[in-house]
N, C-alpha and C positions, 0 to 999 in steps of 0.2 A: 311266765314267772322269771325265766332266765334274763329276759330283757330288763325286767324290773330290778333284779339284782345288780345288773351291770350299770344301770342308771344310778342306783344308790351308791355304788362304788365310785363312779365318776364324780358325783356331787361331793362325796366325802373326800376324795383325793384333791379336788379343786379347793375345798375349804382348807385343807392342810397346807397346800402350796401357798395360798394367800396368807396364811398365818405366818409363814416363814419369809414371805416376800416383803412384809411391811418394813419401812425404814425404822431405824432405832430412834428412840425419843431422847433428845438432849435435855437434860434437866436445867441447863443454863439458858435455854432459849425457847423452850416450849411454852405455848400459850395455854390458857385454861382448858380449852376444848381438847387439845392434844394430851395434856396431863390426865384428863378424864378417861383416856383410852387405856391407862395403866390399870391392871387388875387390882381391885381394892381401893381405887381412888375415884371418888365422886366429886361433885361440885365443891363441897366445903373443903375437902382435903386438897383438891387442886388449888384452890385459893390459898390455903395454908402454905403450900409449897411456894407459890408466887410471893406471898408475904415474907416467908423466910428468906427467899432469894433477894428480895428488895431490902430487907433489914441487914442481912449478913454478907451480902455479895454472892458471887457465883459459887456454886458447889465445887468443892475440891475433889470429891470422889462420889461414886454412886452410894457408898456406905453412909455418907453424910445425910442422905435422905432420911435415915432413921431418926435423926435429930428433930425432924419436923413434928409438931404436935399432931397426934392422930395417925402417924405413920410409924410402924414398928419394923423390926428386923425381918419378920415373916413377909411383909409386903415387899421389902427390898429383895429378899431371896426369890420370891415368886416372880419377880419382874427383872431380875438381874440381866438376863440375856437380851432384853430389848432396851435397857437404859444405858445411856452414855453421858459423859461429862466432857463437853468440848471446852477447852481452856484457852480459847483464842482471846 
């Protein structure tokens, strides 16, 4: 039983480490598949983000994401730590 507990702990720890090791998602360059990794964003919302970017140009801030149809402030807040806006 002790070995089982240790195995579960190691699996849990590795999942947590992987969650923090992921690269940030740049709203100005991410493709649809990458945008779909954002919590609360599926295929249609990812496409809406791309359509918004194509129509209005690059995002000026992460908060601007809330202007996209189907994306609210709650989605922005839930993902703020992994989202960036590269203004190159």
